[in-house]
Every structure is written in structure tokens, then in C-alpha cells.
BAGU-497823 format. One record per residue: residue number from 1; residue in three letters; x, y, z of N, C-alpha, C in turn. Coordinates in pm, 1 decimal. Example, Ala and Ser with C-alpha at 12.3 -4.5 7.8 and 13.67 -1.06 7.14 Angstrom:
<sites>
{site 1, ALA, {1319.0, -569.0, 780.0}, {1230.0, -450.0, 780.0}, {1320.0, -330.0, 780.0}},
{site 2, SER, {1285.0, -225.0, 708.0}, {1367.0, -106.0, 714.0}, {1290.0, 3.0, 787.0}},
</sites>
This chain:
<sites>
{site 1, MET, {1900.3, -522.0, -389.7}, {1977.2, -464.9, -280.3}, {2038.2, -331.1, -323.6}},
{site 2, LYS, {2087.2, -327.9, -447.3}, {2147.8, -204.7, -497.1}, {2044.4, -91.9, -497.5}},
{site 3, ARG, {1923.1, -122.4, -545.9}, {1816.6, -22.8, -550.7}, {1782.9, 26.0, -410.3}},
{site 4, MET, {1779.0, -62.7, -313.6}, {1745.2, -23.8, -176.5}, {1854.8, 62.5, -114.8}},
{site 5, ARG, {1981.8, 33.8, -145.9}, {2091.6, 117.9, -95.2}, {2082.5, 259.3, -152.5}},
{site 6, ILE, {2051.2, 268.5, -281.3}, {2034.5, 399.9, -343.6}, {1918.8, 474.3, -276.8}},
{site 7, ASN, {1807.9, 404.0, -255.2}, {1692.0, 465.4, -191.0}, {1724.1, 514.8, -51.2}},
{site 8, LEU, {1800.5, 437.1, 23.2}, {1835.9, 478.0, 160.0}, {1918.6, 605.4, 159.4}},
{site 9, ARG, {2012.6, 616.0, 65.0}, {2091.3, 739.4, 54.3}, {2002.6, 857.7, 16.1}},
{site 10, GLU, {1905.1, 831.5, -69.2}, {1818.4, 937.0, -119.4}, {1711.8, 980.1, -19.1}},
{site 11, ALA, {1651.3, 884.9, 50.9}, {1532.9, 918.6, 131.4}, {1539.6, 873.6, 277.2}},
{site 12, GLY, {1648.3, 818.7, 319.8}, {1658.0, 775.8, 459.6}, {1555.9, 669.5, 492.7}},
{site 13, ASP, {1492.1, 681.6, 609.9}, {1397.7, 580.4, 655.9}, {1278.2, 562.0, 562.7}},
{site 14, ALA, {1236.9, 667.5, 492.2}, {1122.7, 656.1, 400.4}, {1149.0, 551.4, 293.2}},
{site 15, ALA, {1273.7, 527.8, 260.8}, {1309.0, 432.8, 155.9}, {1289.5, 288.4, 199.2}},
{site 16, THR, {1264.6, 264.2, 326.3}, {1246.4, 126.9, 373.1}, {1099.6, 86.2, 376.0}},
{site 17, GLU, {1012.3, 166.3, 318.8}, {870.0, 133.8, 319.3}, {844.5, 16.2, 225.3}},
{site 18, VAL, {798.7, -94.0, 283.9}, {773.5, -216.4, 209.3}, {633.2, -263.8, 243.7}},
{site 19, TYR, {552.9, -290.7, 141.0}, {419.3, -344.7, 161.3}, {428.2, -495.5, 152.1}},
{site 20, ARG, {373.5, -563.0, 252.7}, {371.8, -709.3, 252.5}, {229.7, -755.6, 226.0}},
{site 21, LEU, {211.8, -827.5, 117.1}, {83.6, -888.2, 85.8}, {88.7, -1030.3, 139.5}},
{site 22, GLU, {9.4, -1055.3, 240.5}, {13.7, -1185.2, 306.1}, {-56.6, -1290.5, 223.3}},
{site 23, ARG, {4.8, -1405.8, 222.9}, {-49.6, -1523.4, 154.0}, {-62.3, -1635.3, 257.4}},
{site 24, GLN, {-91.4, -1756.0, 212.6}, {-111.8, -1870.0, 301.8}, {6.8, -1894.5, 394.6}},
{site 25, SER, {126.7, -1883.3, 339.9}, {246.2, -1908.1, 420.0}, {347.8, -1796.9, 391.7}},
{site 26, PRO, {442.3, -1776.5, 484.0}, {543.1, -1672.2, 461.5}, {621.5, -1689.2, 330.8}},
{site 27, GLU, {639.2, -1812.2, 285.6}, {712.3, -1834.4, 161.4}, {636.7, -1778.6, 40.9}},
{site 28, GLU, {505.6, -1758.5, 55.7}, {423.9, -1708.8, -54.5}, {394.5, -1558.7, -46.0}},
{site 29, HIS, {433.3, -1494.5, 64.8}, {409.5, -1350.8, 78.9}, {475.5, -1276.7, -37.3}},
{site 30, LEU, {414.5, -1164.7, -75.5}, {474.0, -1076.8, -175.2}, {517.1, -948.9, -104.1}},
{site 31, TYR, {633.9, -899.2, -139.5}, {688.5, -778.0, -78.8}, {711.9, -675.3, -189.2}},
{site 32, PHE, {656.7, -554.9, -169.8}, {667.7, -448.5, -269.3}, {751.2, -334.6, -214.2}},
{site 33, ASP, {842.9, -285.6, -293.2}, {924.1, -168.6, -261.0}, {837.2, -45.7, -289.3}},
{site 34, VAL, {767.8, 1.9, -186.4}, {669.8, 109.2, -201.9}, {736.4, 241.5, -238.4}},
{site 35, TYR, {849.0, 270.8, -178.9}, {915.7, 398.5, -206.2}, {947.7, 411.4, -355.1}},
{site 36, THR, {1012.5, 311.4, -411.4}, {1050.5, 315.3, -552.2}, {927.1, 310.2, -641.8}},
{site 37, MET, {828.6, 229.4, -602.5}, {705.4, 218.8, -680.8}, {634.7, 354.4, -687.4}},
{site 38, ARG, {623.4, 421.6, -574.7}, {556.8, 552.1, -571.2}, {633.4, 653.7, -657.5}},
{site 39, LYS, {765.1, 654.3, -642.2}, {848.2, 748.3, -718.5}, {831.7, 722.9, -869.0}},
{site 40, TRP, {836.2, 597.4, -910.3}, {822.1, 563.3, -1052.1}, {682.2, 599.3, -1101.5}},
{site 41, THR, {581.0, 567.4, -1023.2}, {442.7, 593.3, -1062.1}, {418.3, 741.4, -1084.5}},
{site 42, LEU, {466.6, 824.8, -992.5}, {447.0, 969.2, -1004.7}, {509.6, 1024.5, -1132.8}},
{site 43, GLY, {620.6, 964.9, -1175.0}, {689.4, 1014.6, -1293.8}, {646.2, 952.3, -1424.3}},
{site 44, ASN, {567.5, 844.8, -1418.8}, {538.9, 771.6, -1542.1}, {391.4, 746.8, -1573.4}},
{site 45, LEU, {303.7, 762.1, -1477.7}, {162.1, 732.9, -1501.0}, {75.8, 855.2, -1475.4}},
{site 46, SER, {-40.8, 853.9, -1532.1}, {-138.2, 960.4, -1509.2}, {-241.8, 913.2, -1407.9}},
{site 47, VAL, {-290.7, 1007.6, -1331.1}, {-395.6, 977.8, -1234.4}, {-525.0, 953.4, -1310.8}},
{site 48, VAL, {-598.0, 851.4, -1268.4}, {-729.3, 823.1, -1325.4}, {-830.5, 817.4, -1212.0}},
{site 49, GLY, {-954.9, 826.6, -1247.2}, {-1059.7, 817.1, -1146.9}, {-1106.9, 674.2, -1131.7}},
{site 50, THR, {-1135.6, 636.6, -1010.7}, {-1196.6, 508.5, -981.4}, {-1302.0, 535.5, -875.1}},
{site 51, PHE, {-1376.4, 434.4, -840.2}, {-1477.6, 452.0, -736.9}, {-1443.9, 366.7, -616.0}},
{site 52, LEU, {-1474.6, 420.8, -501.4}, {-1454.8, 351.6, -375.2}, {-1535.6, 222.7, -374.9}},
{site 53, ASP, {-1472.5, 114.6, -337.3}, {-1539.8, -14.2, -319.8}, {-1568.5, -26.3, -170.2}},
{site 54, TRP, {-1694.4, -12.2, -132.9}, {-1731.1, -10.7, 8.9}, {-1696.7, -142.6, 77.5}},
{site 55, GLY, {-1708.8, -253.3, 6.9}, {-1673.4, -383.4, 64.3}, {-1524.3, -392.6, 94.4}},
{site 56, ARG, {-1443.1, -339.4, 3.7}, {-1297.6, -338.9, 24.9}, {-1262.3, -252.1, 145.4}},
{site 57, ALA, {-1325.4, -134.3, 154.4}, {-1298.9, -45.7, 268.1}, {-1336.7, -115.5, 398.8}},
{site 58, ASP, {-1450.7, -181.4, 400.1}, {-1494.1, -254.1, 520.2}, {-1395.2, -364.7, 555.6}},
{site 59, HIS, {-1348.3, -436.8, 454.0}, {-1251.1, -544.7, 478.2}, {-1120.0, -489.6, 535.2}},
{site 60, LEU, {-1074.7, -376.9, 482.8}, {-950.9, -316.6, 533.9}, {-965.6, -280.9, 682.7}},
{site 61, ILE, {-1086.0, -240.3, 721.5}, {-1110.0, -205.3, 861.9}, {-1120.4, -331.9, 946.9}},
{site 62, THR, {-1207.7, -424.9, 907.4}, {-1234.6, -542.7, 990.6}, {-1116.8, -639.3, 997.1}},
{site 63, SER, {-1032.4, -640.9, 892.8}, {-917.3, -731.7, 892.9}, {-800.5, -678.6, 976.1}},
{site 64, GLY, {-810.1, -552.2, 1014.4}, {-700.1, -491.7, 1089.3}, {-586.8, -442.7, 1001.0}},
{site 65, ALA, {-610.3, -438.9, 870.0}, {-505.1, -395.1, 777.2}, {-473.8, -246.9, 792.7}},
{site 66, VAL, {-568.8, -170.8, 844.1}, {-543.8, -28.9, 870.0}, {-552.6, -4.1, 1019.6}},
{site 67, ASP, {-473.7, 87.4, 1064.2}, {-465.9, 121.4, 1205.8}, {-544.3, 250.1, 1230.5}},
{site 68, PRO, {-652.9, 244.6, 1309.2}, {-732.3, 365.3, 1335.2}, {-649.4, 480.5, 1392.9}},
{site 69, ASP, {-550.9, 448.1, 1475.5}, {-466.8, 554.2, 1531.9}, {-384.0, 622.5, 1424.5}},
{site 70, ARG, {-336.7, 546.0, 1326.2}, {-260.0, 606.9, 1216.6}, {-350.0, 700.5, 1136.0}},
{site 71, ILE, {-474.0, 659.7, 1113.2}, {-568.0, 747.2, 1042.0}, {-586.4, 876.0, 1120.4}},
{site 72, LYS, {-610.2, 863.9, 1249.1}, {-636.6, 980.1, 1334.3}, {-514.1, 1070.2, 1348.1}},
{site 73, ASP, {-396.1, 1010.6, 1365.6}, {-275.4, 1087.7, 1395.6}, {-195.6, 1131.0, 1272.6}},
{site 74, HIS, {-218.7, 1067.1, 1159.1}, {-137.0, 1097.7, 1041.7}, {-220.1, 1122.9, 915.6}},
{site 75, THR, {-297.8, 1023.7, 874.6}, {-363.5, 1027.9, 744.5}, {-457.3, 1147.2, 730.3}},
{site 76, ILE, {-538.2, 1173.0, 831.9}, {-632.7, 1284.7, 825.2}, {-559.3, 1417.9, 814.3}},
{site 77, LEU, {-440.5, 1425.1, 871.1}, {-364.0, 1549.8, 871.8}, {-281.0, 1570.8, 745.7}},
{site 78, ALA, {-260.3, 1465.2, 668.8}, {-174.0, 1471.6, 550.7}, {-251.4, 1519.5, 427.8}},
{site 79, THR, {-179.6, 1572.9, 331.8}, {-239.5, 1611.0, 204.5}, {-276.5, 1483.1, 129.8}},
{site 80, PRO, {-401.4, 1469.4, 87.0}, {-441.7, 1346.1, 17.5}, {-366.5, 1328.7, -113.8}},
{site 81, GLU, {-326.5, 1207.6, -139.8}, {-259.6, 1172.2, -264.7}, {-334.4, 1055.7, -327.0}},
{site 82, PRO, {-324.3, 1036.5, -457.2}, {-388.3, 920.8, -519.3}, {-332.6, 790.0, -463.1}},
{site 83, ILE, {-417.8, 689.9, -458.7}, {-373.7, 558.1, -415.5}, {-309.5, 487.1, -534.6}},
{site 84, ILE, {-236.9, 380.2, -507.0}, {-175.8, 299.5, -612.6}, {-236.6, 160.3, -605.4}},
{site 85, ILE, {-293.2, 118.2, -717.4}, {-360.5, -11.5, -725.0}, {-284.1, -100.8, -821.6}},
{site 86, GLY, {-255.8, -221.6, -777.9}, {-193.4, -321.8, -864.1}, {-301.7, -406.6, -928.1}},
{site 87, VAL, {-308.4, -404.7, -1059.6}, {-408.8, -480.5, -1133.9}, {-373.8, -629.8, -1128.3}},
{site 88, ASN, {-469.8, -710.4, -1091.9}, {-458.0, -857.8, -1089.4}, {-350.4, -909.9, -994.0}},
{site 89, VAL, {-312.9, -833.0, -893.7}, {-210.1, -879.1, -799.5}, {-255.1, -1006.6, -728.0}},
{site 90, CYS, {-382.9, -1015.4, -697.5}, {-435.6, -1131.4, -624.9}, {-506.9, -1228.2, -718.5}},
{site 91, GLY, {-470.3, -1225.2, -845.4}, {-531.4, -1312.6, -945.2}, {-615.8, -1231.8, -1042.6}},
{site 92, PRO, {-658.0, -1295.2, -1151.4}, {-736.5, -1224.2, -1253.4}, {-861.2, -1158.8, -1193.7}},
{site 93, GLY, {-874.5, -1028.9, -1218.2}, {-989.0, -954.5, -1168.1}, {-980.4, -914.8, -1022.0}},
{site 94, ASN, {-869.6, -946.3, -956.6}, {-853.2, -915.1, -814.6}, {-737.8, -817.7, -795.9}},
{site 95, ASP, {-773.3, -690.9, -799.6}, {-674.0, -585.1, -782.6}, {-644.3, -565.5, -634.5}},
{site 96, GLN, {-534.4, -498.1, -606.1}, {-491.6, -477.8, -467.4}, {-441.7, -335.7, -449.0}},
{site 97, VAL, {-482.8, -271.8, -339.7}, {-428.6, -141.2, -304.4}, {-286.6, -166.1, -253.6}},
{site 98, LEU, {-187.4, -120.7, -327.8}, {-47.9, -140.6, -289.7}, {6.4, -24.9, -206.8}},
{site 99, ASP, {-53.1, 90.6, -223.6}, {-12.9, 207.3, -146.0}, {-135.5, 295.8, -128.6}},
{site 100, GLY, {-171.8, 322.5, -3.6}, {-283.8, 412.4, 21.8}, {-402.2, 349.3, 92.3}},
{site 101, ALA, {-383.2, 236.4, 159.3}, {-495.7, 172.3, 228.4}, {-556.5, 264.2, 334.5}},
{site 102, HIS, {-472.1, 336.7, 406.5}, {-524.4, 428.2, 507.8}, {-601.5, 543.6, 442.6}},
{site 103, ARG, {-551.9, 593.0, 330.0}, {-622.8, 698.7, 257.5}, {-756.6, 646.9, 204.6}},
{site 104, TYR, {-757.2, 523.2, 159.4}, {-878.0, 459.4, 107.0}, {-986.1, 454.6, 215.6}},
{site 105, VAL, {-948.1, 407.2, 332.3}, {-1042.8, 396.5, 443.3}, {-1084.4, 534.8, 492.0}},
{site 106, THR, {-992.2, 629.0, 495.8}, {-1025.5, 765.2, 536.9}, {-1130.3, 825.0, 443.8}},
{site 107, CYS, {-1115.4, 801.7, 314.8}, {-1213.4, 849.1, 217.7}, {-1350.0, 785.6, 244.8}},
{site 108, ALA, {-1350.7, 655.8, 272.5}, {-1477.0, 586.3, 301.0}, {-1541.9, 641.1, 428.0}},
{site 109, LEU, {-1462.0, 663.1, 531.6}, {-1516.1, 716.6, 657.0}, {-1573.1, 856.6, 637.1}},
{site 110, ALA, {-1502.8, 939.4, 561.6}, {-1550.6, 1076.2, 535.1}, {-1680.2, 1072.2, 454.0}},
{site 111, ALA, {-1684.6, 986.3, 352.4}, {-1804.9, 976.1, 269.9}, {-1923.2, 925.2, 352.9}},
{site 112, ALA, {-1897.1, 827.2, 439.4}, {-2004.1, 774.8, 525.3}, {-2053.6, 883.1, 620.6}},
{site 113, ALA, {-1962.0, 963.4, 672.2}, {-2000.2, 1071.8, 763.5}, {-2087.7, 1175.3, 693.1}},
{site 114, MET, {-2073.8, 1186.3, 561.6}, {-2155.2, 1280.3, 484.3}, {-2283.7, 1215.1, 433.2}},
{site 115, GLY, {-2309.6, 1091.9, 477.1}, {-2432.0, 1023.0, 437.0}, {-2424.3, 956.9, 301.0}},
{site 116, LEU, {-2305.7, 930.7, 252.0}, {-2288.1, 872.5, 118.7}, {-2260.0, 722.4, 122.2}},
{site 117, GLN, {-2279.8, 658.2, 235.6}, {-2253.8, 513.8, 250.6}, {-2319.2, 436.7, 135.7}},
{site 118, GLY, {-2241.1, 356.2, 65.8}, {-2291.3, 274.2, -43.2}, {-2303.1, 345.0, -176.8}},
{site 119, GLN, {-2283.6, 474.6, -179.9}, {-2293.9, 551.6, -303.9}, {-2161.3, 546.5, -380.4}},
{site 120, PRO, {-2165.0, 572.9, -511.1}, {-2038.9, 578.7, -586.3}, {-1959.8, 704.3, -545.9}},
{site 121, VAL, {-1845.9, 682.6, -485.5}, {-1760.1, 792.2, -440.5}, {-1631.3, 786.3, -522.4}},
{site 122, PRO, {-1601.5, 891.3, -598.4}, {-1480.3, 889.4, -681.1}, {-1353.5, 904.7, -598.1}},
{site 123, MET, {-1249.2, 838.4, -645.7}, {-1117.0, 845.7, -582.9}, {-1011.6, 856.7, -691.9}},
{site 124, PRO, {-910.2, 939.7, -670.4}, {-799.6, 943.4, -766.4}, {-705.6, 825.1, -741.0}},
{site 125, ALA, {-658.9, 764.7, -848.9}, {-572.5, 647.6, -834.3}, {-478.4, 633.8, -952.5}},
{site 126, TYR, {-373.9, 558.2, -928.1}, {-284.8, 510.9, -1033.7}, {-308.0, 360.8, -1042.9}},
{site 127, PHE, {-311.3, 308.8, -1163.0}, {-326.1, 165.5, -1183.2}, {-198.1, 111.3, -1245.9}},
{site 128, LEU, {-137.5, 14.8, -1180.1}, {-17.4, -49.4, -1233.4}, {-57.3, -185.9, -1289.4}},
{site 129, GLU, {-26.3, -206.1, -1414.2}, {-49.2, -335.6, -1478.7}, {56.4, -434.6, -1427.2}},
{site 130, PRO, {30.6, -564.8, -1441.6}, {125.3, -663.5, -1388.3}, {270.1, -641.9, -1431.0}},
{site 131, GLU, {293.7, -608.2, -1557.6}, {432.8, -588.3, -1600.8}, {495.8, -467.0, -1532.8}},
{site 132, GLN, {412.5, -377.0, -1481.3}, {464.0, -259.6, -1409.6}, {486.9, -291.4, -1262.3}},
{site 133, TRP, {387.3, -347.7, -1193.1}, {405.2, -372.0, -1049.8}, {506.5, -482.1, -1020.8}},
{site 134, LYS, {524.8, -573.4, -1112.2}, {622.1, -681.3, -1089.1}, {764.5, -627.8, -1076.0}},
{site 135, LYS, {790.6, -510.0, -1134.2}, {924.2, -449.3, -1123.5}, {957.1, -410.6, -979.8}},
{site 136, PHE, {856.3, -398.0, -894.8}, {877.1, -349.4, -758.9}, {866.9, -459.4, -654.8}},
{site 137, LEU, {857.1, -582.9, -700.8}, {857.6, -695.5, -607.7}, {998.5, -714.1, -552.6}},
{site 138, ILE, {1006.4, -738.0, -426.4}, {1134.3, -768.7, -361.9}, {1143.2, -920.4, -355.3}},
{site 139, PRO, {1246.6, -979.3, -411.1}, {1257.9, -1125.6, -408.2}, {1251.8, -1179.1, -264.9}},
{site 140, ASN, {1188.8, -1294.7, -250.8}, {1172.5, -1353.3, -117.0}, {1305.4, -1379.2, -47.5}},
{site 141, PHE, {1410.0, -1412.8, -122.6}, {1538.4, -1437.9, -55.9}, {1592.6, -1309.4, 7.0}},
{site 142, ILE, {1564.9, -1195.1, -53.5}, {1607.3, -1067.5, 6.1}, {1520.1, -1035.9, 127.3}},
{site 143, ALA, {1388.9, -1057.6, 114.4}, {1298.6, -1034.6, 227.8}, {1339.4, -1121.7, 346.4}},
{site 144, LYS, {1377.9, -1244.8, 316.9}, {1421.2, -1334.8, 424.9}, {1553.9, -1286.2, 483.7}},
{site 145, ALA, {1648.2, -1247.2, 397.7}, {1778.3, -1200.3, 445.7}, {1763.6, -1075.2, 531.6}},
{site 146, LEU, {1668.3, -988.2, 495.4}, {1645.3, -866.0, 572.8}, {1548.7, -889.3, 689.1}},
{site 147, ARG, {1503.0, -1013.1, 702.1}, {1416.0, -1055.8, 813.1}, {1288.3, -971.6, 821.0}},
{site 148, PHE, {1225.7, -948.3, 704.5}, {1102.6, -869.5, 701.5}, {995.0, -930.3, 790.2}},
{site 149, ASP, {978.9, -1061.5, 788.2}, {873.8, -1122.9, 869.3}, {904.3, -1115.9, 1018.2}},
{site 150, GLU, {1029.7, -1125.2, 1055.3}, {1067.0, -1116.9, 1196.8}, {1059.1, -974.7, 1248.6}},
{site 151, ASN, {1094.8, -879.2, 1165.9}, {1101.5, -738.9, 1207.2}, {979.4, -659.0, 1165.3}},
{site 152, TYR, {875.6, -728.8, 1127.7}, {756.4, -665.2, 1075.4}, {683.2, -588.0, 1184.6}},
{site 153, VAL, {652.2, -463.9, 1156.7}, {571.2, -381.5, 1245.8}, {441.6, -355.2, 1171.8}},
{site 154, ASN, {327.7, -395.0, 1229.2}, {200.8, -382.3, 1158.9}, {161.7, -236.9, 1143.5}},
{site 155, ASP, {177.6, -188.0, 1023.9}, {135.2, -52.8, 988.8}, {80.9, -63.3, 847.1}},
{site 156, SER, {-38.9, -118.3, 837.1}, {-100.6, -144.8, 708.1}, {-9.1, -232.6, 623.3}},
{site 157, HIS, {50.6, -329.3, 687.7}, {136.5, -425.8, 620.2}, {258.6, -361.0, 557.8}},
{site 158, LYS, {309.2, -261.1, 623.9}, {432.8, -199.3, 578.3}, {541.0, -229.6, 680.4}},
{site 159, TRP, {657.6, -260.3, 631.3}, {767.9, -301.1, 716.1}, {853.7, -181.1, 747.6}},
{site 160, THR, {890.9, -172.6, 872.5}, {994.6, -77.5, 911.1}, {1080.8, -148.6, 1013.4}},
{site 161, ALA, {1202.3, -108.0, 1022.5}, {1292.2, -171.7, 1118.9}, {1243.8, -141.6, 1261.2}},
{site 162, ARG, {1240.8, -244.4, 1341.9}, {1203.8, -225.8, 1482.0}, {1314.1, -148.9, 1553.4}},
{site 163, LYS, {1273.8, -66.5, 1646.1}, {1370.5, 13.4, 1720.7}, {1414.1, -57.5, 1848.7}},
{site 164, ASP, {1343.5, -164.2, 1887.5}, {1375.2, -233.0, 2014.2}, {1480.4, -339.5, 2000.3}},
</sites>
């Protein structure tokens, strides 16, 4: 809570960006403080190259995890930044895009438009090891107290306070 109050003073609404990784039940969901994670990552890690996983990009589209309107109205217009990947977030060998799902899909769409579908397409990324990404988990009791599941607005599984 203290970290979130500091973030709110520092960045306003941007500090409330929370990624929710859905699990079988709400009690098992994982919540990541994206604002603090991004800030820490930029100051502590180096960008590395990875390759686009076409199956992951397809899943992000078909599962509804990315919003086509957000890609059209925001992501395409923004300066591209490296994505942030959590190593083994979904179990051994199962990494997760913690920040940048819309950028990931935008890259896949652009590559497909250039006829590169299925080809190795490089992407800049930061990789957070478990001991690093675990620092940005928001405890479930805080997520429940802040009513993240009730106030959840689907924007690539990022929470923002509802205005209604």
C-alpha cells in the first residue's frame, strides 16, 4: 500500500496500472504492479533480443487479451518500447508477457503484413527472473481490499478504476 501511495503521488493514474494474470479462480489470480515493475526494469536490466512466438501472438488475439481498438487508437501511435517477460510465471518453461501484450501483437500484425508470418521476427525485451518479478506481486488481500476483480476494466488484463 505504501508503494502504491508513493506511485500515485509520482505518476497519478499511470501508477494504478495493474496486470492481472487470471487463474482457475479469483483467489489464485496474480496481480502485478506494472508501473513500479516497468520503472525498476528500466533502471536495472538491459534489453535483450527475443523472437516473436507466433502461437502466443495468436492466443493473445483469440483469447481477447488484447483489444483491437487499443492497438488502433494507441499502440500503433506510440513509440515502441521493449516488452517485459516474466520467466516461469506460469510454471517451469512457461514465461508470461507482463507488460507489452498490445505491442507484442502489433509487432506480429506488422510482420504478417510484410509477409513474414511464421518467420523468426526479433523483438526487444526485458526478462525478469522469478526473484525479480515476485517483488512486484500485489498480495491478494490488497487486491481484494482494492476490489480489483469488481472494478476490473478489460484492457489487456490491466486494472483501472471505473469512472461509473
